[in-house]
N, C-alpha and C positions, 0 to 999 in steps of 0.2 A: 632302268638299270643301264649303266654305261659299260661299254666294252673297253678293252685296254689297247693302248697304242701298240701296234705291231704284234698283238697277241701275247705280250710278255707278262711278267709278274703281276700279281694282284696289287702290288704296291705302286704301280705306275712307273713312269720314267722321269728323270730329271730333264729339264729343258735342253741342256747341252748334249744329252744322249739321244736326242731325236734328230735324225739326219736331215729331215726336211725343214728344220728351223736353223737359222743362223746362230752360231755360238755367241754367248755373252761372256763378259769377264767372270771369273770364278766367284768374285765377291758380290755379284749382282743379286739383288733381292729375289728376282725371278728364278734364280737357281736353287733356292732353299727348298721350295715345295715341289713335290712330284706333280706331273701332269697326266691327264687322262683324256680319252676321247669318248664322245657320245656315239651312239649306234650309227649316226650319219656322219662320222669322222670329223666332228667339230672338237678342237682341242680346248681343254679348260683346266683351270686350277680349282681345287676344292677351297673356296673362300671361307669355309667354316673352320679351317685350320687356323690356329693362332700361334703366335711366336712368343715365347718367354725365355728369359735368360735361365739356362739350366743350372747355373752356379751362382753363388753369392760373389759379387765382384768386390774384391779387397780394394781399399783405398790406394794401395800401391800399384794397382793396375790402371788407374786413370788420373788425369789431371783435370782441372776446371778452367773453362774459358767463359768469359763474360760477353754476352751478345751486346754490341754497341748500337746496332740499328736493325730494323726488321730485315731479316735475311733468310733466303730459301735454305732448306735443309741440304740440298745438293751443293750449294755454295759453301756452307759450313763444312760439309764433308770434303770438298775440294781443298779448302783452306787448311784443314787439319791432316788430311790423308793423301792429298794430291790425286784424288779420284772422286768423282761424284757418286760412285756406286755404294758407298758406305753410309749414305744418309739414313738408311733404315736402322743401322746399328746405333747411331747416335740417338735416334728416336727411342729405340728399344731400351737402351741403357738409362735414358732419362724419363722413362715412363710416359712417353708421348703416344697417345692413342690416335690422334688425328694429325697426320703429317701435312694436311692441307693448310692448317694454321701454322704460321711461322712464329718462332719464339719472339716475345716482346723484348725491346731493348732493356737491358739490365738483368735479363735471365742468365743464370749461371748453369752451364751445361757440363756434365761429366763426359770426358773424351777418353776412350781407351787408348793407352799408349800404343803406337804403331807396332811395337815388337810383340804385343800381346793379342793383336787382332786375329791372327791365324789360330791361336789357341782357343779364343772365344768362338770363332766360326766353327772350328772342329767340334767343340762341345755342343754347340747348337745343332749341328748336323748329326752328331751321335745321338742326341736326345730325340730328334725327329725320326731317326731310323730304328728306334727300339720296337 
């Protein structure tokens, strides 16, 4: 049985709420899930948690890009959002379960329009905090 970081809520803490860890950008994948500590103070994520889109994404929320060469998800994220941190959102929206495999040339990817990213992130966080 694990104990909780700083003896707080049974829900654990988000990474950026743990003073002993450096803060990451708000849209970083590591900030989605809560963290816990073991009885010997080792910090961990519950890797059994899974992430799903909490809402049906309307076609008006995304555009499609065609991959022209084998490209890392972080590069695609940077090209589309000017940040590498949203690689996980691109994978999630496109049903990619293994981000180690890069998309093949010719693959068409749904990309959430930047103006809707915060709304989608808020929905994901709301769903995880139920």
